[in-house]
N, CA and C atoms as an extended XYZ file, in Angstrom:
306
Properties=species:S:1:pos:R:3:atomname:S:1:resname:S:1:resid:I:1 pbc="F F F"
N        -3.127       15.889       -3.769 N   MET     1
C        -3.201       17.557       -3.431 CA  MET     1
C        -2.853       17.053       -1.749 C   MET     1
N        -3.554       16.112       -1.570 N   VAL     2
C        -3.843       15.707       -0.052 CA  VAL     2
C        -2.411       14.694        0.210 C   VAL     2
N        -1.904       13.573       -1.305 N   LEU     3
C        -0.780       13.525       -0.862 CA  LEU     3
C         0.315       14.009       -1.042 C   LEU     3
N         0.434       15.423       -1.844 N   GLU     4
C         2.346       15.778       -1.365 CA  GLU     4
C         1.843       16.622       -0.519 C   GLU     4
N         1.382       16.950        0.214 N   GLN     5
C         1.543       17.133        1.489 CA  GLN     5
C         1.861       16.552        2.570 C   GLN     5
N         1.928       15.085        2.532 N   ILE     6
C         2.171       14.453        3.516 CA  ILE     6
C         3.678       13.838        2.915 C   ILE     6
N         4.464       13.925        4.782 N   ASP     7
C         5.678       13.628        4.246 CA  ASP     7
C         6.055       11.999        3.609 C   ASP     7
N         6.884       12.307        2.923 N   GLY     8
C         7.273       10.844        2.562 CA  GLY     8
C         6.177       10.021        0.932 C   GLY     8
N         5.457       10.959        1.016 N   PHE     9
C         5.028       10.744       -0.429 CA  PHE     9
C         4.996       11.493       -1.676 C   PHE     9
N         5.038       10.761       -2.637 N   HIS    10
C         5.419       11.767       -4.093 CA  HIS    10
C         4.426       11.360       -5.346 C   HIS    10
N         3.609       11.631       -5.539 N   VAL    11
C         2.636       12.186       -6.620 CA  VAL    11
C         3.881       11.386       -8.142 C   VAL    11
N         3.217       10.751       -8.651 N   VAL    12
C         4.103       10.164       -9.547 CA  VAL    12
C         2.750       10.304      -11.092 C   VAL    12
N         1.899       10.608      -11.327 N   LEU    13
C         0.879       10.853      -12.056 CA  LEU    13
C        -0.786       10.508      -11.548 C   LEU    13
N        -0.801       11.515      -12.360 N   ASP    14
C        -2.694       12.115      -11.809 CA  ASP    14
C        -3.055       12.249      -12.677 C   ASP    14
N        -3.414       11.287      -13.259 N   SER    15
C        -5.027       11.037      -14.403 CA  SER    15
C        -5.814       10.505      -14.811 C   SER    15
N        -6.244       11.051      -15.225 N   SER    16
C        -7.991       10.295      -15.595 CA  SER    16
C        -7.816        9.907      -17.292 C   SER    16
N        -7.159        9.476      -17.939 N   ASP    17
C        -6.453        8.783      -19.064 CA  ASP    17
C        -6.334        7.376      -18.857 C   ASP    17
N        -7.040        6.733      -19.904 N   ALA    18
C        -6.822        5.243      -19.554 CA  ALA    18
C        -6.131        4.405      -19.820 C   ALA    18
N        -5.058        5.121      -20.827 N   ASN    19
C        -3.576        4.537      -20.308 CA  ASN    19
C        -1.761        4.580      -19.480 C   ASN    19
N        -3.283        5.024      -18.793 N   TRP    20
C        -2.431        5.513      -17.152 CA  TRP    20
C        -1.425        4.371      -16.683 C   TRP    20
N        -0.655        3.557      -16.630 N   ALA    21
C        -0.037        2.408      -16.670 CA  ALA    21
C        -0.163        2.180      -16.972 C   ALA    21
N         0.608        2.676      -18.237 N   ASN    22
C         1.836        2.066      -19.693 CA  ASN    22
C         2.852        3.804      -19.605 C   ASN    22
N         1.862        4.824      -18.740 N   ALA    23
C         2.498        5.957      -18.677 CA  ALA    23
C         3.459        6.073      -17.513 C   ALA    23
N         3.404        4.833      -16.762 N   VAL    24
C         4.021        4.682      -15.536 CA  VAL    24
C         4.268        3.527      -15.594 C   VAL    24
N         4.744        2.630      -15.888 N   ALA    25
C         4.766        0.865      -15.560 CA  ALA    25
C         6.192        1.117      -15.736 C   ALA    25
N         7.069        1.765      -15.768 N   ASP    26
C         8.258        1.762      -15.590 CA  ASP    26
C         8.827        2.365      -13.731 C   ASP    26
N         7.730        2.933      -13.217 N   ILE    27
C         8.863        2.946      -12.035 CA  ILE    27
C         7.484        2.826      -10.904 C   ILE    27
N         8.103        2.454       -9.549 N   PRO    28
C         8.206        2.002       -9.112 CA  PRO    28
C         6.381        2.763       -8.592 C   PRO    28
N         5.017        1.940       -8.295 N   VAL    29
C         4.295        2.707       -7.701 CA  VAL    29
C         3.381        1.503       -6.156 C   VAL    29
N         3.225        2.268       -5.207 N   HIS    30
C         3.121        1.696       -4.483 CA  HIS    30
C         1.952        2.228       -3.879 C   HIS    30
N         0.804        2.864       -4.641 N   LEU    31
C        -0.641        3.626       -3.673 CA  LEU    31
C        -1.186        3.847       -4.474 C   LEU    31
N        -2.309        3.289       -5.169 N   MET    32
C        -2.935        4.265       -6.293 CA  MET    32
C        -4.238        5.106       -6.110 C   MET    32
N        -4.770        5.679       -5.606 N   ILE    33
C        -5.491        6.428       -5.621 CA  ILE    33
C        -7.130        6.784       -6.825 C   ILE    33
N        -7.566        5.767       -6.535 N   ILE    34
C        -9.522        5.575       -7.499 CA  ILE    34
C       -10.489        6.361       -7.509 C   ILE    34
N       -11.062        7.190       -7.919 N   ASP    35
C       -12.150        7.813       -7.895 CA  ASP    35
C       -13.156        7.159       -8.031 C   ASP    35
N       -13.818        7.159       -6.717 N   ALA    36
C       -15.134        4.943       -7.104 CA  ALA    36
C       -16.567        6.635       -8.139 C   ALA    36
N       -16.576        7.475       -8.239 N   SER    37
C       -17.069        7.715       -9.460 CA  SER    37
C       -17.039        7.053      -10.571 C   SER    37
N       -16.096        6.986      -10.808 N   MET    38
C       -15.702        6.300      -12.060 CA  MET    38
C       -16.717        4.582      -12.174 C   MET    38
N       -17.323        3.957      -11.463 N   GLY    39
C       -17.913        3.087      -10.653 CA  GLY    39
C       -17.177        1.742      -11.029 C   GLY    39
N       -18.271        0.643      -10.257 N   LYS    40
C       -17.960       -0.442       -9.532 CA  LYS    40
C       -16.435       -1.493      -10.322 C   LYS    40
N       -17.785       -1.297      -11.834 N   GLU    41
C       -16.380       -2.385      -12.595 CA  GLU    41
C       -15.100       -1.812      -13.485 C   GLU    41
N       -15.592       -0.508      -12.749 N   GLU    42
C       -13.483        0.291      -13.857 CA  GLU    42
C       -13.338        0.161      -12.722 C   GLU    42
N       -13.089        0.848      -11.400 N   CYS    43
C       -12.824        0.123      -10.402 CA  CYS    43
C       -11.464       -0.766      -10.407 C   CYS    43
N       -12.346       -1.753      -10.142 N   THR    44
C       -12.435       -2.872      -10.531 CA  THR    44
C       -10.937       -3.598      -11.300 C   THR    44
N       -11.735       -3.189      -12.677 N   ARG    45
C       -10.848       -3.334      -13.830 CA  ARG    45
C        -8.923       -3.077      -13.225 C   ARG    45
N        -8.949       -1.179      -13.019 N   MET    46
C        -7.616       -1.156      -12.784 CA  MET    46
C        -7.210       -1.292      -11.698 C   MET    46
N        -8.131       -1.746      -10.497 N   ILE    47
C        -6.873       -2.626       -9.608 CA  ILE    47
C        -6.375       -3.599      -10.202 C   ILE    47
N        -7.454       -4.767      -11.122 N   LYS    48
C        -6.699       -5.912      -11.615 CA  LYS    48
C        -5.314       -5.480      -12.962 C   LYS    48
N        -5.422       -4.436      -13.617 N   HIS    49
C        -4.759       -4.719      -14.160 CA  HIS    49
C        -3.652       -4.173      -13.408 C   HIS    49
N        -3.489       -3.271      -12.393 N   ALA    50
C        -2.500       -2.396      -11.300 CA  ALA    50
C        -1.730       -3.178      -11.160 C   ALA    50
N        -2.469       -4.587      -10.478 N   LEU    51
C        -1.830       -5.572       -9.936 CA  LEU    51
C        -0.558       -6.022      -10.791 C   LEU    51
N        -1.083       -6.726      -12.019 N   THR    52
C        -0.430       -6.987      -12.797 CA  THR    52
C         0.780       -7.001      -13.282 C   THR    52
N         1.203       -5.441      -13.337 N   ILE    53
C         2.520       -4.567      -13.496 CA  ILE    53
C         3.034       -4.311      -11.709 C   ILE    53
N         2.339       -4.140      -10.855 N   TRP    54
C         2.981       -3.849       -9.297 CA  TRP    54
C         2.155       -4.596       -7.976 C   TRP    54
N         3.188       -5.735       -8.846 N   LYS    55
C         2.467       -6.852       -6.937 CA  LYS    55
C         2.011       -6.508       -5.702 C   LYS    55
N         2.822       -6.041       -5.493 N   SER    56
C         1.949       -5.220       -4.626 CA  SER    56
C         0.982       -3.949       -3.939 C   SER    56
N         1.293       -3.092       -5.447 N   ILE    57
C         0.888       -1.937       -4.803 CA  ILE    57
C        -1.038       -1.977       -3.936 C   ILE    57
N        -1.387       -0.833       -2.753 N   LYS    58
C        -2.190       -1.114       -2.370 CA  LYS    58
C        -3.122        0.425       -3.356 C   LYS    58
N        -4.503        0.188       -3.017 N   THR    59
C        -5.511        0.679       -3.474 CA  THR    59
C        -6.191        1.158       -2.941 C   THR    59
N        -6.065        3.146       -2.854 N   LEU    60
C        -7.203        3.115       -2.137 CA  LEU    60
C        -8.596        4.478       -2.442 C   LEU    60
N        -9.807        3.837       -2.554 N   ILE    61
C       -10.956        4.172       -3.581 CA  ILE    61
C       -11.505        5.036       -2.730 C   ILE    61
N       -11.826        6.179       -3.200 N   LEU    62
C       -12.544        7.609       -2.761 CA  LEU    62
C       -14.024        7.925       -2.817 C   LEU    62
N       -14.498        7.575       -2.029 N   ALA    63
C       -16.153        7.270       -2.562 CA  ALA    63
C       -17.221        8.777       -1.746 C   ALA    63
N       -17.828        9.278       -2.875 N   MET    64
C       -18.238       10.109       -2.634 CA  MET    64
C       -19.762        9.775       -1.719 C   MET    64
N       -20.278        8.616       -1.791 N   TYR    65
C       -21.691        9.057       -0.527 CA  TYR    65
C       -21.371        7.250        0.346 C   TYR    65
N       -22.050        7.653        1.427 N   ARG    66
C       -21.230        6.521        2.249 CA  ARG    66
C       -21.569        5.291        1.690 C   ARG    66
N       -23.184        5.001        0.501 N   GLU    67
C       -23.253        3.868        0.319 CA  GLU    67
C       -22.276        3.252       -0.912 C   GLU    67
N       -21.032        3.520       -1.140 N   GLU    68
C       -20.291        2.996       -1.926 CA  GLU    68
C       -18.983        2.445       -0.749 C   GLU    68
N       -19.687        3.094        0.291 N   LEU    69
C       -17.978        2.865        1.557 CA  LEU    69
C       -18.216        0.783        1.686 C   LEU    69
N       -19.824        0.641        0.553 N   GLU    70
C       -20.268       -1.332        1.481 CA  GLU    70
C       -19.789       -1.529        0.120 C   GLU    70
N       -19.033       -0.827       -0.421 N   TYR    71
C       -19.362       -2.175       -2.624 CA  TYR    71
C       -17.885       -2.521       -1.546 C   TYR    71
N       -18.317       -4.026       -1.798 N   ASP    72
C       -17.016       -4.432       -2.082 CA  ASP    72
C       -15.597       -4.562       -3.521 C   ASP    72
N       -14.508       -3.772       -3.122 N   TYR    73
C       -13.555       -3.758       -4.309 CA  TYR    73
C       -12.332       -4.700       -3.988 C   TYR    73
N       -12.085       -5.651       -3.142 N   GLY    74
C       -11.179       -6.679       -2.761 CA  GLY    74
C       -10.464       -6.299       -1.910 C   GLY    74
N        -9.509       -6.057       -2.582 N   LYS    75
C        -8.238       -5.629       -0.906 CA  LYS    75
C        -8.626       -4.288       -0.988 C   LYS    75
N        -9.052       -3.828       -1.914 N   ALA    76
C        -8.609       -1.857       -2.111 CA  ALA    76
C        -9.739       -1.750       -0.941 C   ALA    76
N        -9.063       -0.288       -0.071 N   GLU    77
C       -10.004        0.341        1.177 CA  GLU    77
C       -10.578        1.606        0.344 C   GLU    77
N       -11.579        2.195        0.900 N   VAL    78
C       -12.983        2.813        1.246 CA  VAL    78
C       -12.612        3.393        2.126 C   VAL    78
N       -12.603        4.685        1.360 N   MET    79
C       -12.973        6.187        2.551 CA  MET    79
C       -13.855        7.558        1.492 C   MET    79
N       -14.311        8.193        2.176 N   LEU    80
C       -14.987        9.234        2.129 CA  LEU    80
C       -14.251       10.148        1.592 C   LEU    80
N       -14.411       10.629        0.132 N   LYS    81
C       -13.618       11.547       -0.028 CA  LYS    81
C       -14.014       13.213        0.621 C   LYS    81
N       -15.200       13.275        1.140 N   SER    82
C       -15.128       14.823        2.484 CA  SER    82
C       -14.170       14.547        3.016 C   SER    82
N       -12.951       13.285        3.788 N   SER    83
C       -12.187       12.982        4.642 CA  SER    83
C       -11.587       14.737        4.902 C   SER    83
N       -11.133       14.887        6.228 N   VAL    84
C       -10.114       15.387        6.791 CA  VAL    84
C        -8.908       15.275        6.231 C   VAL    84
N        -7.336       15.911        5.758 N   LYS    85
C        -6.436       15.717        5.228 CA  LYS    85
C        -6.129       14.837        6.796 C   LYS    85
N        -6.053       14.481        7.776 N   ARG    86
C        -5.211       14.198        8.846 CA  ARG    86
C        -5.801       12.419        8.843 C   ARG    86
N        -7.795       12.748        8.021 N   GLU    87
C        -8.202       10.686        7.830 CA  GLU    87
C        -7.616       10.608        6.904 C   GLU    87
N        -6.769       11.145        5.314 N   PHE    88
C        -6.277       10.653        4.532 CA  PHE    88
C        -4.992        9.945        5.318 C   PHE    88
N        -4.545       11.186        5.613 N   GLU    89
C        -3.023       10.484        6.453 CA  GLU    89
C        -2.768        9.195        7.368 C   GLU    89
N        -3.630        9.288        8.095 N   GLU    90
C        -3.756        8.339        8.693 CA  GLU    90
C        -4.459        7.296        7.962 C   GLU    90
N        -4.588        6.973        7.132 N   LYS    91
C        -5.564        5.652        6.464 CA  LYS    91
C        -4.543        5.101        5.344 C   LYS    91
N        -3.552        5.793        4.511 N   ILE    92
C        -2.484        6.549        3.843 CA  ILE    92
C        -1.372        5.058        4.476 C   ILE    92
N        -1.149        5.584        6.344 N   LYS    93
C        -0.344        5.321        7.145 CA  LYS    93
C        -0.647        4.033        7.395 C   LYS    93
N        -1.712        3.290        7.369 N   LYS    94
C        -2.383        2.451        7.856 CA  LYS    94
C        -1.897        1.177        7.151 C   LYS    94
N        -2.186        1.477        5.707 N   MET    95
C        -1.938        1.158        3.948 CA  MET    95
C        -0.447        0.700        4.130 C   MET    95
N         0.360        1.864        3.929 N   MET    96
C         1.237        1.878        3.973 CA  MET    96
C         2.106        1.736        5.106 C   MET    96
N         2.272       -0.108        5.718 N   PRO    97
C         2.734        0.181        7.258 CA  PRO    97
C         4.839        0.562        7.091 C   PRO    97
N         5.350        0.406        5.866 N   ILE    98
C         6.430        1.093        5.811 CA  ILE    98
C         7.023        2.916        6.377 C   ILE    98
N         5.289        3.150        5.922 N   TRP    99
C         5.476        4.618        6.882 CA  TRP    99
C         4.642        5.127        7.759 C   TRP    99
N         4.116        4.913        8.705 N   GLN   100
C         3.727        4.102        9.755 CA  GLN   100
C         4.504        5.271       10.970 C   GLN   100
N         5.659        4.679       10.783 N   ASP   101
C         6.161        5.967       12.074 CA  ASP   101
C         6.799        6.733       11.670 C   ASP   101
N         6.136        7.033       10.433 N   MET   102
C         6.967        8.841        9.752 CA  MET   102
C         6.150        9.686       10.624 C   MET   102
């Protein structure tokens, strides 16, 4: 919901389906947002799989608890789900340099 409110962003797929990547494999995806409640291993698996399809995809993990901010997800950024829209927008624009000046 928050992404749709940020100028220049369009949500391609909102899914909890295991075949999410196959559903959008032919669409250029620049940012993937994952719910940390899936567990560290599943999040890491999804990131690795996405990188095989979209080499420069960025990943944002949404954590429920502060402890999850310390998990190592590789190159993925992590922030709390409870963050306000402005914080999401700032984090995403920082991750996506093309939109920093928007």
